[in-house]
N, C-alpha and C positions, 0 to 999 in steps of 0.2 A: 496561859498557854504560850509556850515559846514559839516564836515565828520560825518557820523552816528557812534554812539558808538556801539561797538560790544556787542551783548547781552551776559550777563554773565550766564553761565550754572552752576547749582549747582553740587557739587561733586557726590551726589547721582544719579542725572539724567544722568550724564556722565558715571557713573559706570553701570547703567542699559543699556545704549546705547552700551557700550563696550561688555557687556555680550550678548546682542542680536546679535551684529556683530560676536562675537566668535561662537555663536550657528549656525548662518547662514553658517559660514565658515566650521564648523564641518559637517553640513549636506551636503554641496557641496563636501567636501572631501570624505564622506562616499559614496555618489553617484558615484563619479569618481573611487573610489577604489573597487566598487562593480561590479557585472556582468551586470548592467543596460546599460552602454555604448555598450557592446558587443551585448546585446539583441536588442538595437536600430539599430545597424549596420546590424544584421541578418534580422530584419523586413524591413529595407530599401532595402536591396538586394532582398528580396522576393517580395516587392512591385514593384521594377523595372522589375524583371523577369516576374511577373504576367502581368504587362502592356505590356511587349514585346510579350508574348504569345497571349494575347487578341487582339493585334494590327495586327496580321497576317491576311491577307485578306482570306476570306472563299468563295470559289466558288464551288458549288456542281458539282461533276463530273469532276472537274479540279484540278489537284495537281501540282501547279507551272508550268503550261504549258507556252510556249513562248508567250510573250505579255500580260500575266496576271499579274496585280500588286501584289507585294508581301505583301505590307503593306496597311492598310486602309488609307483613307484621313486624313491629319493632324488634322483638327478640331475634327474628330471622335476619334482620338487617345487621344487628350487632354481631351475629354469628358469621355472616358473610364478610363483615368488616374485618373480623379477626383472621379469617382465611385469606382475604386479599392482602392484608399486612404481612402475613407469614410468607405468602407466595412472592410478594415484592421484595422482602428481605432476602429470600433465597436468590431472586434474580439479581439483586444488587451485589450480593457476594459473588455470584457467578461472573458478573460484569467486571468487578474489581479484580478477579483472579485472571480472567482471560482477555479482557479488553478494557484496561484501565483508562485508556485515552478517552473513552466515552464520558467518564466522570470528569476528566480534566478539561474536556471541551464541551461546554453546555449546548452548543448548537447540535451536536450529534445526539446528546441525550434528549433534547427537545424533539428531534426528528424521530427517535426511537419510540418515545412515549406517545407522541402524536400518532405514529403508525398503529400502535397497539390500541389506542382509544378508538380510532376509526374502524379497525377490524372488529373490536369488541362490540361496537355499536351495530356493525353489520350482522354479527352473530346474534345479537339481541333481537334485531328486527326479524331475522329468520325464525325465531322461536315462536312467533305469533301464528304460524301456520305449519302444519305437518309437511306441506309441500315445499316449504322454504327452509326447513330445518338444516338442510345440507349446506346452507350458506356458511355455517360454522366451519365445515370442511374446506370450503373455498377460501375463507379468511385465513385458516391455518396454512394452507398451501401458499397463499399470498405472502404471509409472513416469512415462510421458509425460503421462498425464491428471493425476496428482497434482501433479507439478511445474508443469504449466501453470496449475493452479488456485492453487497456493501462490505461484508467482512470475510467470513470463511465458513466452511461446512460445519465444523464443530460448534462454533458460536451460534450458528443458525439453528442447529438441532436443539441445543440447550435452551436458548431463549424462547423458541417456539414451543418447547415442552411446557414452560411456565405459562405461555399464552394459552395453550390448549386447556390447561387446568381452569383458567379464568373463563374461557369460552364455554366449557361444560356447565359451569355455574350460571353463565349468562343465559344458556338455553333453558335451564330450569328443570322441571320435573320430567320432561321428555328426554333428558340426557341420560345416557347409560354408558357402561363400559364399551359397548359396541361403537358408539359415536366417538369416544376418545381414541380407541384403537384405529378406527377408520381415519381420523384426522392424522394420527401419527404415521399411519401407513403412507399417506400422501406426502407428509413432511419428510420422512426418511428417504423416500424415493427421490424427491426433488433435490434434497441436499446432496445425495451421493451421485446423482446424474449430472448435476449442474456444477462442474468444476470451473468452467470459464465459458464465456459467450464469444465465439469467433464467427458465427454465422447468424443470419437473421431468422433461421428456422430453429435455433437451439431451444429457445423457450417453449416453442410449440411441441418439439420433440420431448422435452422434459415433462411438460404438463400432460402429454399423452401417456407416457409411462406411469406417471403418478395417477392418472385416471384409471388405468388398468389395475393398479394396486388398490385404489379406493373401491373400485367396483367389486373386486374379488372379496375384499374384507367385509364390505357392507352386505354383500350377498350371503357370505358365510354366516354372519351374525343374524341375518334375517331368517335363515333356515333354523338356526339354533333357537331363536325366539318363537318359531312356529308360525311365522307370518304366511299369509296366502301367497302362492307362487307368483301370481300376476303383480300383486302389490310389492312383493319383494324385489322383483326385477325392475319395477318402475322406480322405486326409491333408490336402489343401487345405481340405476342408470342416471337418475337425477344428480346424484353425488358425483359420478364420473363426468357428466356433462358440465357441471359447474367447475370442476377442476380443469378441464380443457379450456373453458372460457377464461379462466384466470390467466393462463398462458397467453391467450390472444390479446387480452386487455393489457397485461404488463408489457407485452412487446411494444405497444404504442406509447406506454408511459415510461419506457426505459430511459430516454434522455432526461426526463424530469427526476427519476430516481437517482441518476448519476449526479445531477446538480444538487439535489437536496442533501445527499450523503457525501458529496465532494469526492466522488470516485470516477474511475474511467474503466469501463469493461474492455475485454480483449477486442471486441468489435470496434470500439472507439480507438483503441491503440492501433489497430490495423489501418484505420482511416488516417491517423497521424503519421504512419510510416510511409504513406504515399509520397513519392518524390515531387508530386505536383502541389503539395501543401505550400502555401505562400511563403512561410518562414524557411522551409527547406530550399525552396527555389532561390530565395534571397541569399541564403548561406552559400549555395553553390555558385551563384553569380559573383558575389562580392568577396568571398573567402574560399576559393576552390580547394586550397590545400587543407583547410580545416574541415571542409565538407568530406573530402576523401578520408581524412583521419577519422572522422566521426563514423563513417560507414564501416571502416575496418574495426573500430572499437565495438560497434554494434554487433558485428559478426562474431568476434571472439568472446564478447561478454555473454551473448546468448548461449553459446556452447558451454561456457563456465557455469552459468546459472542452471542449465538443464542437468549438469553433472551432479549438482547437489539438491536437485528437486525444487529450485527457486523458479520464479516467473521469468522464463527466457524471453518472452515477447516484450515484457516490460523493460527488461535490460536493453534489448536491442533498440526499441523506440526511444528510451531515455538517453541512450548513447548518441542517437542522431541529434539530439537537442542540447547536449550537455555543454557544448562550447559555442552556443549561438552569440554569446557576449562578444566574441571576437569580430563580429560583423562591423562594429563601430571603428575598430582600429586594426584591420587585418595585416597591414605591412609590419606591425610591431611583433608579429609572431612568426617563428622561423619557417613553419610549413607554408606560409604565404609569401615568402620573400623571393622565391624563384631564383635563387642564386645572386640576388642583388645585395648590396652592402646593408648590414644591419643598422637600423635607425637608432638602436640602443648605444651605438658607438659615440653618438653625440649627446647622450644623456648621462646624468649621474646615476649611480646605482639606486639611490633613493627614489629618483624620478622614474627610473625603469620599473622599480618595484610597484609604484603606484599604478603604472600603466598595466602591468601584468595582473595585479590583484583586481583592477577595475573591471576586467572582463567578466568576473562573477556577478558583480552588482549590475553591470550593463545587461547581462544575460537575464537576470530576474526581471528587470524593467521591460526588456523586449518580450519576454514570455507573457507578462501580464498584458502588454499592449496587444499581443496577438491572441489572447485568451487561451493560453496553454493550460491544460489541467494541472492541478496541484501535484498529482502523482508524478508528473513529468518534471515539474519545477524543482523537485527535491534533488534531482541529479545535477542541476545547474548549481545549486547551493553547496552541495556536499562533495563534488567530485575531486576537490582539492583538500577538503576538511580544513585543518589548521596547520597544514604542512609548511615547511620552511622553503623559501625560494633560495636554494643553495647557491646558485651561480652569482646572483647579485649580492647576496650576503657575503660571500667570499670576496667579491670585488670591493665591497665596502670595507671589509677588514684589511684589505691590502692598502687602501687609501688611509685607513686609520693610523697606520704606522707613520705616515708622512705628516698628517695634520693633527695627530694626537687627539682624535675624537673617539669617544666611546660608542661602539656600535652594539645596539641591543638586538638580540635574536628575535624578540617578539615583534620588532618593527618590520621584519622581513617574513612574517608568517601570514598566511591567508586568514581571513576573519572567521571562517567556518560557516555553519556548524559541521560537526563530524557526521559521518553516515549513521543513520539510525535503522536502516533495513539491510538485509543481505544483498538485495539488488544494488543499492547505492554503494555498498562496500565493494562489490564486484566491479562496478564501473570505475571506482577509484584505482583499484589494483590494475585493471586492464589498461587504463589510461596511462599510468606511470610506467607499466611494463612495456607497452608498445612504443612509447617515446624513448625509453632506454634502449630497447632492441634496435630501433631505427638508427641510433648513433653508433652501433657496432660496425666495424670495418669488415668483419667476416662473420656472416650469419650462418652458424651451424646449429643443429638441434641442441647440442650440449651447451653451447654458449648461451643460447636463448633460454634454456631451462635454468641456467645459473642466474641469468639476469632477472628472470621472473621471480625466482626464489628470493633473491636479494632484495628486490623491490617490495615483495610481500612482507618479508621480515622487517624491513625498514619501517613500513607503515604500522606493523604490529607493535614494534618496540617504541615507536613514537606516540603510541596511544590513540592512533586514528581509528582503530576498530573497537574501542572500548564501549561504545554506545550501541553497537549492533550485536545480534545474537549469533554471530558466526562461531563455530567450534574449530578447533585445530584440525580435526579430521576433514571438515568441509573446506578449510583453507588449503589443505594439502590437495584436495580434489580440484579446487579452483586453479591452483598452480599448474597441475598436470594438464588440465583442459586448455589453459591459456598458452602453455608451452607448445602443446600439439598444434593449436590453431595458428599461432605465430610462425612456427616452423613450416607449416603447410603454406602459409601466405608467402613467406620468403624462401620458397623452394628454389633450388638451383636449376639451371638450364644448360643444355648441351650447346656449345658454340656451333653456329651454323658453318658448314664447310664453304670455302671460297672457290670460286670458279678458277680454272687454270690461268685464264688471261687477266684475272683481277690483280691490280698492283698490290705489292706488299707494303704495308704500312710500317714505316720505321719512325721511331720517335724523333721528331724534329724535321723530318723530310721524307718524301716519297719519290723514288726514282723510277723511271720507265725506260725500258728498252724500245727501240723503234718497232720491233716485232711484237711487242705487247707482252713478252715473257717477264716474269717477276725477277727482280734484281736481288739476288741473295747475297 
């Protein structure tokens, strides 16, 4: 039998195959070196522990009494395991679609899975008595409030829905559609009422509204199931009372929640906006020009954020701290020179560039020293992005002709990173627009509008807005809001009339007549 000839492969096809193999290897290497393996490990551990909690046998009125089986039958455990795996797969896909940063940051994933395990245990404990079955409702409301604070309303509703499915299985045979809908009634009410926390009574107000929803839902299903009137009111009232208690408890644990999830609520931001904050007082004393500039940026950025539905309070407070790095070298920045000679006149463009860029790194160090939340530190890092320091770059190019040295544009750019949120992008645009408007000799609304548009387009064309999810329509609204705010700030004034006996000011000299009349 004749041997088959080996098929000859062209060099071009072999090159393509090699490239595809190399790309596959690079992708596998990136996955291995990323946080994805750790995330898979955390999710696996959570799945195993959740199955273990749900597998514990539930006997009403009995708590591990002698002769009572601790675990459910093996076939039921396997069935529960399959359901838990399916629910977790759905939750992971939901996280990947709406909050991918949780998978990329293992600490957030550990916090989320840890929260669900604690709440699932609480629901399981409540299953041992009819009186405590509504702990499941309290655990669902707890999940909704915490996730709304840590992330957003949509994510909180979606993830708590997955939790409610597991909680119903944790309760066991006593669980029914009534319990699930009662939990979801409290969850939806909490998520829609809790947009932000600006007052200390907010969580109590939200939990009260949720308690009303829970009470009505539980009462309605009690009548549908034909329960005795007194028992129905008692169980519904218990569910409502636990829901109110959740708001009271979480109010005390709010600082811990912020620390675990690395967030800052609106109430915390309000505290950091106080002018008596040590860092703001230090900025006002050592760099008064920068402090005044930051206050103005905060005002106009808040208006721009509210115009597109972003977090205006976060923008305002972030603007207060975005330039705190200038505290270390205030005289090197024009707003603090107070008419004195610029110190950059004695420095080379390269050295001036190092001083200017250094205020970002200094700001991060100062923020960490004073314990500034990470949500505020982002504005320090990103308010210049990777933009070019044009003035000193052009000065360096002028000297290049004389000394024949090549000047690289990358050497005169900020290190970044670029803004990753709408609020950070707004601060960048507001900062550069205010600085450009301040340099105008004649501040009219039309000229201010032109300057703001030019600065926004320059940042857009330079790729500074590539990593945030701003749309062109939102950018247009931001420009309009910034133009209006800056024009209002730089409004014109009517010259005060002079008294008849006040001397006339003539450039270079002022003459007076003996009788005090003006010399025309």
